[in-house]
C-alpha positions as CSV (number, residue, x, y, z in Angstrom):
1,M,54.3,315.0,25.4
2,I,55.6,311.7,25.0
3,H,57.7,313.1,22.0
4,N,59.2,315.8,24.4
5,L,60.1,313.3,27.1
6,A,61.9,311.1,24.5
7,M,63.7,314.2,23.4
8,L,64.7,315.0,26.9
9,D,65.8,311.4,27.7
10,R,67.8,311.5,24.5
11,R,69.5,314.9,25.4
12,K,70.2,313.5,28.9
13,F,71.8,310.3,27.4
14,L,73.9,312.4,25.1
15,R,75.0,314.5,27.9
16,T,75.9,311.6,30.0
17,S,77.7,309.9,27.2
18,L,79.7,313.1,26.3
19,S,80.5,313.6,30.0
20,A,81.7,309.9,30.1
21,A,83.8,310.4,27.0
22,A,85.4,313.6,28.4
23,A,86.1,311.9,31.9
24,S,87.8,309.2,29.8
25,S,89.7,311.6,27.8
26,I,91.0,313.5,30.9
27,A,92.0,310.2,32.7
28,A,94.0,309.4,29.4
29,W,95.8,312.8,29.8
30,G,96.8,312.0,33.2
31,A,97.9,308.4,32.4
32,R,100.3,309.4,29.6
33,T,103.7,310.8,30.7
34,P,105.5,312.8,28.1
35,V,109.2,312.1,27.6
36,K,111.1,315.4,28.4
37,I,114.8,315.8,27.5
38,A,117.1,318.4,28.4
39,H,121.0,318.8,28.3
40,R,123.3,320.2,31.0
41,E,124.7,323.5,29.9
42,G,128.2,322.8,31.5
43,N,128.7,319.8,29.1
44,M,127.8,321.6,25.9
45,P,130.5,323.0,23.7
46,K,130.4,326.7,23.1
47,K,129.2,328.1,19.8
48,P,130.7,331.5,19.1
49,G,128.0,334.3,19.0
50,A,125.3,332.0,20.2
51,S,123.7,331.3,23.6
52,P,123.3,327.6,24.8
53,Y,119.5,327.9,24.1
54,E,120.3,328.4,20.5
55,L,122.5,325.6,20.4
56,A,120.0,323.3,22.2
57,A,117.4,324.3,19.7
58,S,119.7,322.8,16.9
59,V,119.0,319.3,18.3
60,P,115.5,317.8,17.4
61,G,113.7,316.6,20.4
62,L,116.0,318.5,23.0
63,S,113.6,320.9,24.7
64,G,115.2,321.8,27.9
65,L,118.4,323.0,29.5
66,E,120.0,322.6,33.0
67,V,121.9,325.8,33.8
68,G,124.7,327.0,36.2
69,S,123.5,329.0,39.0
70,V,125.8,331.3,40.4
71,R,126.2,333.7,37.6
72,L,122.3,333.8,37.3
73,W,122.1,335.3,40.8
74,D,122.6,338.5,39.0
75,R,119.2,339.7,37.8
76,E,120.3,341.1,34.4
77,N,122.1,337.8,33.7
78,A,119.0,335.8,34.8
79,L,116.7,338.0,32.5
80,A,119.2,337.6,29.5
81,Y,118.8,333.9,29.9
82,K,115.0,334.0,30.3
83,K,115.0,336.1,27.0
84,E,116.9,333.4,25.1
85,S,114.7,330.5,26.6
86,D,111.7,332.3,25.4
87,R,113.3,333.1,21.9
88,W,114.5,329.6,21.3
89,R,111.5,327.7,23.0
90,I,114.0,325.8,25.0
91,R,112.8,325.5,28.8
92,T,114.9,326.1,31.7
93,V,114.3,323.1,33.7
94,S,116.8,323.0,36.5
95,M,119.5,325.0,38.2
96,S,123.0,323.3,38.9
97,G,125.8,324.4,41.2
98,A,123.5,325.9,43.7
99,L,126.1,326.5,46.3
100,P,129.0,329.1,46.4
101,Q,132.6,328.1,45.8
102,D,134.0,326.3,48.8
103,V,130.5,325.8,50.5
104,T,129.3,322.4,50.7
105,L,126.4,320.3,52.3
106,V,128.9,319.3,54.9
107,T,130.0,322.8,55.9
108,A,126.3,324.2,55.3
109,G,125.7,327.3,57.5
110,P,124.4,330.6,56.6
111,A,126.5,330.7,53.3
112,A,124.7,327.8,52.1
113,E,121.6,329.0,52.9
114,E,122.1,332.3,51.2
115,G,123.3,330.4,48.1
116,L,120.1,328.3,47.9
117,R,117.9,331.3,48.4
118,K,119.6,333.2,45.5
119,T,119.4,330.0,43.3
120,I,115.6,329.5,44.2
121,Q,114.9,333.1,43.3
122,A,116.8,332.9,40.0
123,G,115.3,329.5,39.2
124,E,111.8,330.9,39.9
125,L,112.5,333.7,37.5
126,L,113.5,331.4,34.7
127,G,110.7,329.0,35.3
128,A,112.9,326.0,36.5
129,T,111.4,323.4,38.9
130,V,114.6,321.7,40.2
131,V,117.6,323.0,42.2
132,L,120.4,320.5,41.9
133,I,122.6,320.3,45.0
134,G,125.6,318.1,44.4
135,G,127.8,316.5,47.1
136,F,130.7,314.0,46.1
137,F,133.2,312.3,48.3
138,E,134.6,314.8,50.6
139,T,131.7,317.4,50.1
140,C,129.2,314.6,50.6
141,P,127.7,313.9,53.9
142,K,128.8,310.6,55.7
143,M,125.8,308.8,56.8
144,D,127.6,307.2,59.7
145,S,128.9,310.5,61.2
146,E,126.1,312.9,62.5
147,A,128.9,315.7,62.6
148,T,128.8,315.6,58.7
149,Y,125.1,314.8,57.9
150,G,123.7,316.8,60.8
151,P,124.3,320.2,59.3
152,A,123.1,319.0,55.9
153,V,119.8,317.7,57.2
154,E,119.3,321.0,59.1
155,L,119.8,323.2,56.0
156,L,117.6,320.9,53.9
157,K,114.8,320.8,56.5
158,K,114.9,324.6,56.5
159,M,115.1,325.3,52.7
160,G,112.7,322.5,51.6
161,P,109.6,324.7,52.5
162,V,111.3,327.7,50.8
163,A,111.8,325.7,47.6
164,A,108.2,324.4,47.8
165,N,106.8,327.9,48.3
166,A,108.4,328.9,44.9
167,G,107.1,325.7,43.2
168,M,110.6,324.1,43.1
169,T,112.2,321.0,44.3
170,L,115.8,320.5,45.9
171,G,117.2,317.6,44.1
172,L,120.2,315.9,45.9
173,E,122.9,314.2,43.7
174,L,125.2,312.6,46.0
175,S,128.0,309.9,46.2
176,L,126.1,307.9,48.6
177,S,124.8,304.2,48.4
178,L,121.1,303.7,47.9
179,E,120.6,303.0,51.5
180,E,122.6,305.8,52.6
181,Y,120.3,308.0,50.3
182,Q,117.3,306.7,51.8
183,K,118.6,307.3,55.3
184,L,119.3,311.0,54.4
185,L,115.9,311.4,52.7
186,G,114.2,310.0,55.8
187,L,115.8,312.3,58.1
188,V,115.0,315.4,56.1
189,N,111.4,314.1,55.6
190,H,110.2,317.0,53.2
191,P,108.3,316.3,49.9
192,A,110.3,319.2,48.3
193,V,113.7,317.5,49.0
194,R,114.1,314.4,46.6
195,P,116.7,312.4,44.9
196,Y,118.2,313.8,41.7
197,W,119.3,310.5,40.3
198,D,122.5,309.6,38.3
199,A,122.6,306.0,37.7
200,T,125.9,306.0,36.0
201,G,127.5,308.3,38.7
202,T,126.2,306.0,41.6
203,D,127.8,302.8,40.0
204,H,131.0,304.9,39.2
205,M,131.5,306.3,42.6
206,G,131.5,303.1,44.3
207,H,128.2,301.4,44.5
208,P,127.9,299.1,41.6
209,G,124.4,298.1,40.9
210,D,122.8,300.7,43.0
211,G,122.3,302.9,40.0
212,T,119.9,300.7,38.3
213,K,118.4,299.4,41.7
214,G,117.7,303.1,42.7
215,L,115.4,303.6,39.6
216,E,113.1,300.9,40.9
217,V,113.3,301.7,44.6
218,L,113.1,305.6,44.5
219,G,110.9,305.4,41.4
220,A,108.4,308.4,41.5
221,S,110.3,310.2,44.1
222,I,113.2,311.0,41.6
223,C,112.7,314.7,40.7
224,Q,115.1,314.5,37.5
225,M,117.8,312.3,36.0
226,H,121.2,312.8,34.6
227,L,121.9,310.5,31.5
228,K,125.5,310.1,30.7
229,N,127.8,307.7,28.6
230,G,131.0,308.0,30.4
231,R,133.2,309.9,27.9
232,A,133.1,311.9,24.8
233,G,132.2,310.0,21.6
234,F,130.3,307.2,23.5
235,L,126.6,306.9,22.9
236,L,124.1,306.1,25.5
237,E,123.2,303.0,23.5
238,T,126.7,301.7,23.5
239,R,127.9,299.7,26.7
240,H,131.5,300.0,27.6
241,L,133.8,299.7,30.6
242,L,134.1,303.0,32.4
243,D,137.3,304.6,33.4
244,K,137.9,304.1,37.1
245,H,136.8,307.4,39.0
246,R,139.9,309.3,40.1
247,K,138.7,309.4,43.7
248,S,137.9,305.6,43.9
249,P,140.2,303.3,46.0
250,P,142.9,301.2,44.4
251,E,140.9,298.0,45.1
252,Q,137.7,299.0,43.4
253,P,137.3,297.4,40.1
254,Q,136.1,299.1,37.0
255,V,132.4,299.0,36.2
256,M,130.3,298.7,33.0
257,S,128.3,301.6,31.9
258,I,124.5,301.4,32.4
259,D,122.4,299.0,30.6
260,W,120.1,301.7,29.4
261,P,117.4,299.5,27.6
262,K,116.9,297.4,30.8
263,A,117.0,300.9,32.8
264,F,114.4,302.5,30.7
265,N,112.0,299.5,31.2
266,I,112.2,300.0,34.8
267,I,111.7,303.8,34.5
268,K,108.8,303.3,32.4
269,N,106.9,301.3,35.2
270,S,108.3,303.5,38.0
271,G,106.1,306.5,37.9
272,F,108.9,308.9,37.2
273,E,107.6,311.9,35.5
274,G,110.6,314.4,35.6
275,W,113.1,315.5,33.0
276,F,116.1,313.6,31.5
277,A,119.1,315.7,31.4
278,F,122.2,314.6,29.2
279,E,125.4,315.0,31.0
280,T,127.4,313.9,28.1
281,P,130.8,315.6,26.9
282,H,131.2,316.5,23.3
283,T,134.4,317.6,21.5
284,S,132.8,320.1,19.1
285,V,129.5,321.8,18.0
286,E,129.3,319.4,15.2
287,T,129.7,316.2,17.3
288,F,127.3,317.7,19.9
289,I,124.7,318.0,17.4
290,T,125.2,314.5,15.8
291,E,125.8,312.7,19.2
292,A,122.9,314.5,21.1
293,T,120.5,313.9,18.2
294,K,121.3,310.3,18.2
295,N,120.9,310.0,22.1
296,V,117.5,311.8,21.9
297,Q,116.3,309.3,19.5
298,F,117.5,306.3,21.6
299,V,115.9,307.7,24.7
300,M,112.6,308.3,22.7
301,K,112.6,304.8,21.3
302,S,113.5,303.1,24.7
303,M,110.7,305.1,26.5
304,S,108.1,304.5,23.8
């Protein structure tokens, strides 16, 4: 009898120990954020006879693609992309160019709503989780003018739940300052409408310093990030003076490219769990493979 009780106690102890070990292991899974790296299709060179997924698969560590939306509203085109995504094991992570030509967040209205619905539908088929909505300078809401930001807020409030029901997020990439971003997001106030952060673009479009500051302030609310180097042939790890933005005022000085080692340290502590998407130009297929490979290695090292 004593022996049997001892055996039961031992089994109970083992079960408890195993349960504790399993719980610890599961907690460790949740604490570890994988580094996920994609490339924007629109910045990749064309490889004759190959899909962008095949080309992306030639870069070690590149596992995702951000694709253009409008032509994928056609179901047959979307299915062809899905087939290539499965074939090359490159995930479609986000949809860019979500609005029809000549339709913007400022004009909004039924055409913008229809474009977003079609993009969400295509993205759901492809397995994407982010719909990128861009707005720059004249196509970006002015946060001191309700006449321009009002239609955008109305559209995003309406479409946020539609995106959420499809398991997607509407990511806003805009030429706003960090403070203006926060105001717009506060007015929309929906968890499926979040910032799509481009630190380089934010600095370059007239808000020096906000690009890096936004990484810290917006943190885990950022749904995805663009990483760019300013021009073809320049790697992320090399800091340089950016050319002036063509739409910047004459008095605006040139700015330096992002200090990415510093930025990645902020990102690691920010709670960000989304994808990085390279928005880097390349002059040929060969340079794309070489430069993208080096950029992937730099990001992985910086995030380790």
